[in-house]
C-alpha positions in Angstrom: 66.1 104.1 115.9 67.9 106.7 113.8 71.4 106.3 112.5 72.6 108.9 114.9 71.2 106.8 117.8 73.0 103.8 116.5 76.3 105.7 116.3 75.8 107.0 119.8 75.1 103.5 121.1 78.3 102.1 119.5 80.3 105.0 120.8 79.0 104.2 124.3 80.3 100.6 123.8 83.7 101.9 122.8 83.9 104.3 125.7 82.5 102.0 128.5 84.6 99.0 127.7 88.3 98.9 127.2 89.0 97.9 123.6 92.3 96.1 122.7 92.2 97.4 119.1 92.3 101.0 120.4 93.8 100.8 123.9 96.2 97.9 123.5 97.4 95.6 126.3 95.6 97.5 129.2 92.3 96.5 127.6 93.1 92.8 127.4 91.2 90.7 130.1 92.4 87.1 129.9 90.3 84.4 131.3 86.7 83.1 130.9 85.2 84.4 134.2 83.6 87.6 132.7 82.4 85.9 129.5 80.9 83.0 131.6 78.9 85.5 133.7 77.9 87.4 130.7 76.7 84.4 128.8 74.8 83.1 131.8 73.0 86.5 132.1 71.8 86.1 128.5 70.8 82.4 129.1 73.9 81.0 127.3 73.1 81.6 123.7 76.5 80.0 122.7 75.0 76.6 123.7 72.1 77.1 121.3 74.2 77.2 118.1 76.5 74.9 116.3 80.0 76.4 116.1 83.3 76.1 114.3 86.3 77.7 116.1 89.2 79.1 114.1 92.4 80.4 115.7 95.9 81.1 114.6 98.3 84.0 114.2 97.6 84.8 110.5 94.9 83.6 108.1 92.0 83.3 110.6 89.9 85.9 108.7 90.6 84.5 105.2 90.0 80.9 106.3 86.7 81.7 108.1 85.4 83.7 105.2 86.3 81.1 102.6 84.6 78.4 104.7 81.5 80.6 105.1 81.4 81.1 101.3 81.6 77.4 100.7 78.8 76.7 103.2 76.7 79.5 101.7 77.1 77.9 98.3 75.9 74.6 100.0 72.7 76.5 101.0 73.4 76.8 104.7 72.6 79.8 106.8 76.1 80.8 108.2 77.0 83.1 111.0 80.4 84.6 110.9 82.2 86.4 113.7 85.4 88.2 112.8 87.5 91.0 114.2 88.4 93.8 114.0 86.1 95.7 111.7 87.5 98.0 109.1 84.8 100.6 108.6 81.6 99.8 110.5 81.1 97.8 113.8 78.5 95.6 112.2 81.1 94.0 109.9 82.1 91.9 113.0 78.9 89.9 113.0 77.5 88.6 109.7 75.0 86.1 108.4 75.5 84.9 104.8 77.6 88.0 104.1 75.1 90.5 105.4 76.3 92.7 108.3 74.5 92.5 111.6 71.3 94.5 111.8 71.9 97.9 113.3 68.6 97.9 115.1 69.7 94.7 116.9 73.0 96.3 117.8 71.3 99.3 119.2 68.7 97.3 121.3 71.4 94.9 122.6 73.5 97.7 123.8 70.6 99.0 125.8 70.5 95.6 127.5 74.3 95.8 128.1 73.8 99.1 129.9 71.7 97.3 132.5 74.2 94.6 133.4 74.8 93.8 137.1 77.7 95.6 138.6 79.7 92.4 139.2 80.0 91.8 135.4 82.7 94.1 134.0 83.3 93.0 130.4 85.9 94.1 127.9 84.9 95.5 124.5 85.6 92.1 122.9 83.5 90.3 125.5 80.6 92.6 124.7 80.9 91.9 121.0 81.3 88.2 121.5 78.1 87.8 123.5 76.4 90.1 121.0 77.4 87.7 118.2 76.3 84.6 120.1 72.9 86.2 120.8 72.4 87.4 117.2 73.2 84.0 115.7 70.9 82.2 118.2 68.1 84.6 117.5 68.5 84.3 113.8 68.7 80.5 114.1 71.8 80.0 111.9 72.7 76.5 110.8 76.3 77.0 111.9 78.4 79.9 113.2 82.1 80.3 112.4 83.8 81.9 115.4 87.2 83.5 115.0 89.4 83.7 118.0 90.2 87.3 119.1 93.6 86.9 120.6 95.5 83.8 121.6 93.1 81.0 122.3 93.2 79.5 125.8 92.0 82.6 127.6 90.1 84.2 124.7 86.5 84.9 125.4 85.4 82.9 122.3 86.8 79.8 124.0 83.6 79.4 126.0 82.0 77.6 123.0 81.8 73.8 122.4 82.5 73.6 118.7 81.9 70.9 116.2 85.5 71.4 114.9 88.5 73.6 115.7 91.2 74.9 113.4 94.6 76.6 114.0 95.9 78.1 110.8 99.5 78.7 112.0 101.5 80.0 114.9 103.9 83.0 114.5 105.4 85.5 116.9 102.8 88.2 117.6 101.4 89.9 120.7 104.5 88.7 122.7 103.7 91.1 125.5 100.5 89.1 126.1 101.0 85.6 124.7 104.6 84.9 125.5 108.1 85.6 124.1 108.7 82.3 122.3 107.0 80.4 119.5 106.5 77.5 122.0 104.7 79.7 124.5 102.5 81.2 121.9 101.7 77.7 120.4 100.7 76.6 123.9 98.2 79.5 124.1 96.8 78.8 120.6 96.4 75.1 121.5 94.1 76.1 124.3 91.1 76.0 122.0 91.6 72.2 121.4 88.8 70.3 123.3 88.2 66.7 124.2 87.2 64.5 121.2 86.7 67.6 118.9 88.7 67.3 115.6 91.5 69.9 115.2 92.7 71.0 111.7 96.2 72.4 111.7 97.9 74.3 108.9 101.5 75.1 109.9 104.6 73.3 108.6 106.7 74.4 111.6 107.6 71.0 113.2 108.1 72.5 116.7 104.7 74.1 116.7 103.1 71.0 115.1 104.4 68.8 117.9 102.9 71.1 120.5 99.5 71.2 118.8 99.5 67.4 118.2 100.5 66.6 121.8 97.7 68.8 123.1 95.3 67.0 120.6 96.5 63.6 121.9 96.0 64.7 125.5 92.4 65.6 124.7 91.8 62.6 122.5 91.0 65.1 119.7 91.5 63.8 116.1 94.4 65.7 114.6 94.3 66.6 110.9 97.5 67.9 109.3 96.2 70.2 106.5 99.7 70.8 105.1 99.6 67.2 103.7 96.5 67.8 101.6 97.0 68.2 97.9 94.8 70.6 95.9 94.8 72.8 92.8 91.9 74.8 94.0 92.2 78.6 94.1 90.2 81.5 95.6 89.2 84.9 94.6 91.1 86.0 97.7 94.4 86.9 96.2 97.8 86.5 97.8 100.1 83.5 97.6 99.6 82.8 101.3 96.0 81.8 100.5 97.1 78.4 99.2 97.9 77.4 102.8 94.5 78.7 104.1 92.6 76.8 101.4 94.1 73.5 102.7 92.8 74.3 106.2 89.3 75.0 104.7 89.4 71.7 102.9 90.3 69.9 106.2 87.4 71.6 107.9 85.0 70.7 105.1 86.1 67.0 105.2 85.2 66.9 109.0 81.9 68.7 108.4 81.0 66.0 105.8 81.6 63.4 108.5 79.0 65.3 110.5 76.5 64.9 107.7 76.9 68.4 106.2 76.1 68.2 102.5 78.9 70.0 100.7 79.6 69.0 97.0 82.9 69.5 95.2 81.1 72.0 93.0 80.1 74.0 96.2 83.7 74.0 97.3 85.1 75.3 94.0 82.4 77.9 93.5 82.5 79.0 97.2 86.3 79.5 97.1 85.9 81.6 93.9 83.1 83.9 95.3 84.3 84.8 98.7 84.2 88.6 98.1 80.7 88.3 96.7 79.3 85.9 99.3 80.8 87.4 102.5 81.9 90.9 101.6 85.3 90.2 103.0 88.0 92.8 102.2 91.4 93.6 103.6 93.6 90.7 102.4 95.3 91.5 99.1 92.2 93.6 98.2 92.4 95.2 94.7 91.0 98.6 95.2 91.6 99.8 91.6 93.4 98.7 88.4 94.5 102.1 87.1 96.8 102.5 88.8 96.9 99.0 90.4 96.1 99.7 94.1 96.3 96.9 96.7 95.3 96.9 100.3 96.4 94.2 102.8 95.8 94.0 106.6 98.8 91.8 107.3 100.5 93.5 110.2 102.8 91.2 112.2 106.2 90.1 111.0 105.1 86.8 109.5 102.1 88.5 107.8 104.2 91.3 106.4 106.9 88.8 105.1 104.2 87.1 103.0 102.8 90.4 101.7 106.2 92.0 101.0 107.4 88.9 99.3 104.4 89.1 97.0 105.1 92.7 96.3 108.7 91.9 95.4 107.3 89.5 92.8 105.5 92.3 91.0 107.7 94.0 88.5 106.3 97.5 88.9 107.6 100.6 90.6 105.8 100.7 93.9 104.4 103.5 96.1 104.0 101.9 99.5 101.8 103.5 102.3 102.5 102.2 105.7 101.5 103.0 109.3 101.9 101.3 112.6 100.7 101.2 116.2 102.8 101.8 119.3 103.5 98.2 120.2 104.8 97.3 116.7 108.5 96.3 116.6 109.2 98.6 113.6 112.9 97.7 113.4 111.9 94.2 112.4 109.7 95.6 109.6 112.5 97.7 108.2 114.4 94.6 107.2 111.5 93.4 105.1 110.7 96.5 103.0 110.3 95.8 99.3 112.9 97.0 96.8 112.2 99.4 93.9 109.8 101.4 96.0 109.0 104.8 97.4 107.5 104.9 100.9 104.8 107.1 102.5 104.6 106.7 106.3 101.5 107.9 108.1 100.1 107.9 111.6 96.9 105.8 112.1 94.3 108.1 113.7 93.6 105.8 116.7 95.0 106.4 120.2 97.7 103.7 119.7 98.7 105.1 116.3 102.4 105.9 116.2 103.6 109.0 114.3 106.4 108.2 111.8 108.5 111.0 113.3 109.0 108.7 116.4 110.8 106.2 114.3 112.4 108.3 111.6 115.9 107.3 112.7 115.0 103.8 111.5 113.8 105.1 108.2 117.1 107.0 107.7 119.1 103.9 108.6 117.1 101.8 106.1 118.3 104.1 103.3 114.9 104.3 101.6 113.1 107.0 99.7 110.3 108.1 102.1 107.9 110.9 103.1 106.1 111.4 106.4 102.4 112.3 106.8 100.0 113.1 109.6 97.2 111.1 108.1 96.7 108.0 105.9 94.6 110.0 103.5 97.3 112.7 103.0 99.8 109.9 102.3 97.4 108.3 99.8 96.7 111.5 97.9 100.5 112.2 97.7 101.1 108.6 96.4 98.3 108.9 93.9 99.7 112.1 92.5 103.1 110.6 92.1 102.0 107.2 90.7 101.6 106.5 87.0 99.3 103.8 85.6 102.3 101.7 84.9 103.2 101.7 88.6 101.3 100.6 91.7 100.2 101.7 95.2 100.1 99.5 98.2 98.4 100.4 101.5 99.0 98.4 104.7 101.1 97.8 107.8 98.0 97.8 110.1 94.3 97.1 110.1 93.7 100.7 111.0 95.6 102.1 108.0 93.6 99.9 105.6 90.3 100.8 107.4 91.0 104.5 107.3 91.9 104.3 103.6 88.7 102.3 102.7 86.4 104.5 104.8 87.7 107.6 103.0 87.8 106.2 99.5 85.7 103.1 99.0 82.4 105.0 98.5 84.2 107.5 96.1 85.4 104.6 93.9 82.0 103.0 93.8 
């Protein structure tokens, strides 16, 4: 297999199956019927692996990568299924921080091309069964599975996990999950299963009651991670990581009850070596120091509140590059924009990418200093030219903005 063949195979996957990340709501296929048929066709690989299921509006990626790092430090072979990818498709499926083998991806896609006509998977269902099969073939000790969207009807919900976790519940994807925090919490709670411990990391009392009531209905032990006390830190920066660390500690305590050997030393070193152990980037990722350049994939209102709050705490003049997709409620974002900043708005290059000219009236009303660009790279080059080493650059607003930036510039910096 050549790299060209691999790229052609992945392109086939994108074209054949609707992809929520690219196509939005029309690609979302709620329910477990398709994934059930798909898993049965491949002899149910999800039943051959031990799994940990992690859901929530924000923090899923950080939490799952921190947990993977701790388990790797404890000498376990750890599968990790995250989405979306930033640069290459294989980032979605990792074992001990190493991306899925491209040869496997290529060969598996050839099998997907021969599926019976009554199985019509979405892109996410394709990648989910691919992860299950890879982890089963590679005989991982445990696989950490991140929910794609929601929970109850998400294709990952076919697994029977050792433990589940819900990091938090915020307003996001209302067009799919519901217009109220209560409705969304109900969808997230759908990953809770009978007698399986659930770790919860949100202080919102309304949400906590919904999650706990579902746990009680399922006789699932409920662990309130917000009550845990710790001074531990991670190399994943961002003040919001303190909450995610508590969820990780809750998960570890339950794993210990299941006879996983995880020392306090493993926990401390694992939390401090997440980048090294898992290759995780995207959350408060320091791209460079001169000038200080930070990327963050926080993209819903709650995620951006955390990120912009942290930016406001940095006493530097800021050059902020932002881009959004079509279903983003940009008027809500405008109320959060950091002070003491110049803004560079760009269109993400995907189908759902929204050109800043479409919402320029909001930029004018916000009374900010801004420029508009056709591409993320053009925005970055402009910001870089304007920025001194005493100032800083921030890139975010969407996974796709960060992904485009890193794809263009990460290799150059290395």
